[in-house]
Structure formats: C-alpha cells, structure tokens
N, C-alpha and C positions, 0 to 999 in steps of 0.2 A: 429341711434336709434330713434324710434318714440318719439314725445314730451311727451306722457303720460308715456312711459317707463322711459324716462330721469327724469321726475318729480318724479316718484315713487322711482327711485334709489336715487335721492337726498334726498327725504323724509326719506327713510330707513336709509341712512347714518347719517343724522342729528338726527334721532330718537335714533340710537345707542349711539350717544354722549350724548343726553339729559338724557337717562336712566342711563348712567354712573354717570351723575351729581346727579340725584335723589337718586341713591343708596348711594353715598357719603354723601348726606344730611341726609338720613335715618340712616346711621351709627352714625352720630353725634346725631341725635334724640334719638337713642337707648341708647347711652352713657349717655345722660342727663336724659332720662326717668328711667334708672336703678340706678341712683344716683351716678354714677362714676364721674360725674361732677356736682358740685353745681353752683349756680349763681355767687358766688364770684370767683370760679375757671374759669368759662367761661369769666367773665369780665377781669380777669388777663391775660388769654391766648389771648383773643381778643386784649387787649392793647399791648401785646408783638408782636402780628402779625402786628399791625398797626404801632407801633413805631420803630420796629427793622427789622422784616422780609420784610415788604412791601418796606421801603426805600432801603434796600439792593437789592431787586428785581428790583426796578426802576432804580437804578444805573447800574445794570448789563444788563437789558433788553433794557432800553431806550437809554443808552449812545452810544452803537455801531451804532444805526441808526440815532442819532441826530447829523447830520452834517449840515452845512449851506446849502449844496446842497439838502439834503433830506428834511430839514424843508421847503424849497421852494416848495416841491412836496406834503407833507402830511399835510399842514396847514389846509386843509379842515376838518380833523378829529376833532381837538379841537373846531373849529368854528362851525361845525355842531352839535357837542356834546352840546355846549352852546345854540345854537339856538333851537335845539329840546327840551332841558330841559326847556327853557323859554316857548316854545309852549305848552309843557305838563303841566307846572304849570298854564299857562293861561287857558287851557281846564279845569283843576281841579278847578280853581277859578270860572269859569262860572258855573260848576256843583254845587259848593258850594253855589253860589249866587242864582241861580234860582231853585234849588231843596232843598234848606235849609239843606244841608248836613253838617256834622262836618268839622272843618277846617283841620283836619289831612289828609283828602282825597286830599288836594291840593299838599302836599308834597309826599304822596303815589303815586299820579298820575304822578308827575313830576320827581321823582328821581328813576331811575332804579338801579339795582345792577350793578355797573360799573367796579368791579375788580374781586372778587373771582369767581363769577358764570361764566362770559364770559371767564375768563382765564381757568377755569376747563373745560368748554365746548370746547374751542379750543384744549386743550390737548387731549380730547377724540376724537375730529374730526380728529386728526392726523392719527389715525389708520383706518379711513374710506377712501372712495374715494373722499371726499369733497375737500380736499386741492389740489388734482390733477387738478381740474378745476380752481384753484385760483393762482397757482404758476406761477411765471414769467418764461420766456424761460430760460432753463438751471438751474433753481432753484430747489433744493431738497425740499421734504416735511418738513423736520426738519428746513430748513432755512426759509421756509414760515411761519412756526409756530413761530419761534423766531421774525420774523418781525411783525407778527400779535400781539404778546404779547406786543411788544414795542408800537404799535399804541393804543392798548387797555389801557395801562397804561398812555399814553399821554392824552387820554380822561378822565381817572379816576381822574387825578389831577384837571382838570377843574371842573368836577362834584363835587368832594369833597369840593373844595374851595367854590363853589356856595352854597352847602348845609349848610356848617358851618355858613355861613353869613345870610341865609334866614330862614332855618327850625325852629330854636328856636323862632323867632318872630312870625311865623305863628302858631306854635303849642300852644303858650301861649294864643292864642285867644279862645281855647277850655276850658271847665270847668276844674279846677284843681282837683286833686285826693282828695277825702274826707279823712280826718284823722280818723283813727280807734283807739279808746282808748285801744284796746287789742293788738295792734301791738307790736312786740318785740322791735322795735326801741324806743318806749316810756319806755318800761321796762329797756332798756339799753341806757341811754342818750349818752354814748360814741360812739354809732353807728352813731350818727348824727354829730360827730365832724370831722373836717378835719384830715387826717392821720397825718399831722405834729403835731397837737395838742395832739393826743393820744400818740404819741411817747414820748412826754415830760411829761407825767403824772407820778406821783410817783409810784414805783413798788408795794406799799402796797395796791393799789386799786385792789379789787378782786370781783368775782362774789358773790352776796349776799347769795347764797346757799352754798358757800364754807367757810371753817373755816380759818381765818387768821393764819399766822405762829406765830404772836405775839399778845397777848391780854393784854393790859395794861390800867389801869384806867387813867394813865397820857396821854396815846396816844390812845384814843378810836378807835376801828376799823371802817372803812368806810363801807357803804352799809347797815347800820342797818335801816335807814329810807331814804325816797326819798330826804328829804332836805339835809341830811348829804352826801348822795351820789352825789347829784348835786353840792354841795359846793366843794367837792373833785375834781370835774372836772373843776373848774375855773382855768384860767391861773395862773401859778406860778409867784408870785410877783417879785422875784429876777431874773427872766429870762429876759435877754435883749430883748427889743422890737425892733426887726430889721425888717424894712419894707420900701417900696418905699414911697416917699412923695405922698400925695394925688393927686397933680397936674400931676403926672406921671402915676398913676395907670391905668386910662382909656386908654391913648394912648398905654401903654405897653400891656394892655389886648387885644386891637385890633390887635396889631402886633403879639402877641402870637397866637390869633385865626387864623390869616392869615397864619403864618409860622408854619404849622403843620409838623410833621416828614416826611410824604410823599411828601409834597411840597419842603421841604429842600432836600430830596433825588432827586427830579426832578431838582432842581437848580444845584445840584452837577453834575447830569448826563448831563445837558445841557452845563455846563462850560467845563467838560471833553470832551464832544462830539464835540463842535465847536472849541476847541483848538487842532490843529493838533498834536503838540508835546505830549500833555496829552493823546489824543486819541490813539496815537501809543503806549505809555507806558502802558496804562491800558487795551487796547483791542486787541493788537497784540499777537497772541498765542505764539510767540517766545520770548516774553518779560518776564523778571524775575518777574516783578510786576504782570503780568497776572497769572502766575503759583502759586503765593502766595496770594496776596491780592484780586485780582479779583475773583479767584476761591473760596476763603473763603466767599466773598460776595455772590457768586452764590450759594454756599451750604446753606447759611442762607436764601437767597431769595427763593430758591426752596421749602422751608418749608411752605411758605405763602399760596399757592393756596389750597392744600389739607387740611391743618390745619385750615385755615379760613373757609373753607366750612364745616368742621366738627363742628366748633364752631357755625356756623349759625344753623346747625341742632340741636345742643344741646340747643341753646338759644330758639329755637322754642318749645322745650320740657319743658323748665323751666319757661318761662315767663308766668304770669297769663293771661289766655285767657278769652275772653268774646265775645258774639255775636256782630259782627261789624255792623249788620243791613243789610237787603237784598239790599236795594237801594245803600247805600255807597259801599258795596262790589262789586256789579254788575257794577256800574259806574266806579269804579277805575280799576277793572280787564279789563273792556272793553277798557279803555284808554291804559293800559299797554300792552295788548295782541292783540288788534285789531286796534285802532285808530293810535297809534304811529308807529307800523309796516307799516300800510297802507300809512301814510304820508312819511315814509322813502322810501318805494318802489317807490312812485310817485316822490319823490325828485331825487332818483338815475336815474329813467327812464327818467326824464325830463332834467337832467343836465349833467349826465355822458357822456363822449365821445364827448363833444362839445368844448373842448379846454379851458374850464373854470377852470378846475383843472386836476390833474394827470390822465392819462389813465392807471390805475392800478386796475386789477380785485379784488385784495385783499382789496384795499381801498374801492371800490364800495360795496363789500360784508359787510365790517365792518360798513359802513355808515347806512346800514339797521339794523345790529345787535345791534349797540350801544344804540339806544333809546328803545329797545324792552325788554320784559321779566319782571319778578317780581320786586317788589319794593325793595329798599335797606333795610337791617336789621338795618341800622343806624337810621332809623325812630323810632324804639323802644327805642334805647338808648337816643336819643334826647328828646323823650316824658318823659322818667324817669328824665332827668336832669331838665326839666322845670316844673315838677310836674303835668303833664297831665295824665289822665287815660290811662294806657297802655293796658287795657283789650281788647277793640274793635280793637285797632291797631294791637296787636299781633294775635288776632283772624283772622284778614284780612291777615296778613303776612303768617300765617299757610296755609290758602287757596291758597294764591298766589304762594307759593313754591310747593305746591302739584300739581299745574297746570303748573309747569315749563316745563314739556315735550312738551307743546304747542309750545315752541321755535323751535321744529323740523319743524313745518309748516312754521314758519318765515324763517328759514334757507333754506329750500327747495325752497320757493318762491324767496328768495334773490339770490340763485344760478341761478334760471331760468331767473331772471331779468338781472343778470350779463351776462349770455350767450346771451340774446337778445340784450343788449347794445353792446356787443362785435361784434355780427353779424352785427349790424347797422353800427358800426364804420368801419369794414373791408369791 
C-alpha cells in the first residue's frame, strides 16, 4: 500500500474513533443542557465514578498485566507520563511568565485527560483497523484492547497523583472569585457548611419561605431573620467534639490527599498482580473467585468509561463559561494538540527499537497518545475548590473538547511512526 494511502487509512480509522468520543460527550452535554442533570447530580455521579467505578476498573484491568515480568517491560509508560507532564507544565510556566498569561494555563497545558477520554477512544478504535497494526503476534484485537487499557490506567494513576499535589497551589495564584451578594449561597448559609455539619442540624430548621409545623412563642421558629437563621446553624453544644489532635491533622491530610481511591485501587491491583497465588485466584477464569468477585468488579468498572464521559459532557453544559481570552486559549491548545504530540513523536522515533525499553508496538503508540489531547476536566473542579474564577477555565475546556477530533491526526501520525520504527528495527 502506498504511504499516502496507508496514512489516509490510519487517519480515517482514528477519525471514526474520535467522532464516537465526541458523540458521547455531546450526549452528556445534551443531558446537562436540558436540565436532566444539575450540577449537584453531576458532582455526585462524578464522585461515584472516581471513588467506586474507577478503582474497580483499575483492579480488573491493571491486575492481570501487572506481574514482575511485565512491569520490567512497561515501566516506560508511567515514567514517560511523568516526564511529559513535567515538560508540559514547564512549557505552560514559560508561556505564563513571558506572555503574562493567567496561572491556570500552566495546569491546562500540563494535564491531559488521562483516563475517560483515552479509554473511550481505545474502545472505539477496537472496531477499526487501527489495532490490527498494534497487536502482538497471535494476539486478538480484544486482547490488545485489554492490554492498552491496563497501560492507560497505569499512567492515569501517576497523572492524578501529580495533579492533586500541584494543581491547587498553582491555581491559587490566580485571582479568587468575587463574592456576589445575590448568590444563593448567602441566602442559604447551610450551603456553605460541611455535609457532616448539616446532617447534625435540628430538623426544625426550614426554608424561610415555608411554614413550620409548630409555631410556639416559647420556641420561636427559625429563619425569620438572618441573625436567627445563622444562630440556628451553630454547632450543637451537647454534641461530642470528636476530631483528630491538631498535630496529626496536617500529616493525615497529606496522607489522605496522596491515597485517593484510584491510587488505592492501583495498590490492590499491584499486590494481587505480583503475588502468583493471588494472581491465579483473582484472574484465572476457572477460579471461583473470578466468576464471582472479579466479574462483579468488572461489571462495576465497565460503567466508568462511558458514564464518566457523559459526566464530562454534562459538566461542560452546566459550568459557568466565560471568554478565556484569545492568547491563553491559543497557547494552551497549541501545547495540548501540537507541541506535546510533536515531542512524543520525536521521543518514540528517537528512542524506540534501540533496546532501551520494550519493543512493543502498542507501547510505542501509547507513548504518543498519553501526553496528547484536551486538558482534564479535573481542572474545573480544582478551580472551584480553591475559589478561583471558573469562567475562563471552563470556556477553554469547552473549546478544547470541541477540538478533540484532532486526536485523529495524532493517532494516524503515531501509527505511521510505529510502522517506521518497526521497519527500522527489522
């Protein structure tokens, strides 16, 4: 097949996969736009995806491929994921420094969507001819997909741990959100309380526009004035004050930040994977544990990819948008869709097949895919936590995901690079 025809076939196959991703995102956008999901629902579903479905997916997908032998071959995936992230953050810092851009562009340039989007893309590519060029000898397309998911999740753990430690400190450098006296949160002080505080409030507290069940002069109803309403929200005096000593709070907070549910899932997967007896019990198909527990985890984990992608689309519809600015948007999109793919292509072309790491076509392909594509939606959530203006960030993210089909170009170039390296090696 002529080179141009091969490149066109690779591009069309990758384009089919990225269009499927875009349609899934648009379905979530439609759900959010039509009011079927509100922001509270999106946050709850996203939390369930991250704390339950993703750890289950990690245990089921990573575990079978995480043996001592395999780790010695695929170590380049998390290492390159970390190096490329550091490089992208560095490029973002240079742009912020010399172009006087907002600080959020550092994280937006440095943190790609490392789990839901590439996983959904890989699932879509399964039904094209792309995986035929990446499968090992005698390996089926479905087996290649499972192996690719395992490697993507291995990188996602590194990316997520890095982001949780660095993104809040960077985003805090931007101007905080201005408080609006008309915001509903001020009208309802309970919205600003921690969930555990609200749960311990007396049941008599009600909306000020509703009539209380009891109205007694001896026990005046709450909510008649701002002062009375606020006083009702104070902690109950006879409630036991149970908390960690101050000297333990900061160390425990750091440990909690590091040991997120996905990281705990990865630790469990590694322990099971590198222990031969546990590996056989959990991942051998003739095992009783596999047909019960492992399959249950698989059923839960399979919910993550599509559901999290729908949540991303819904969040794009619900978060308050603002103009991110022409220069910040163009600079960040250039880093995500041009500079990082180009660096990855050069890295694979210059290092693959030289005996420095595994001669695996799938690994070479993923080394290009990992640092490429739109920024992670996690950026908007972190901005909300640190009280930074979400408007420009969410405006940029909307543009970024609208351009996600450009990943088809990256995929086709990655496939051609893999073929060129394979030809050089043979």
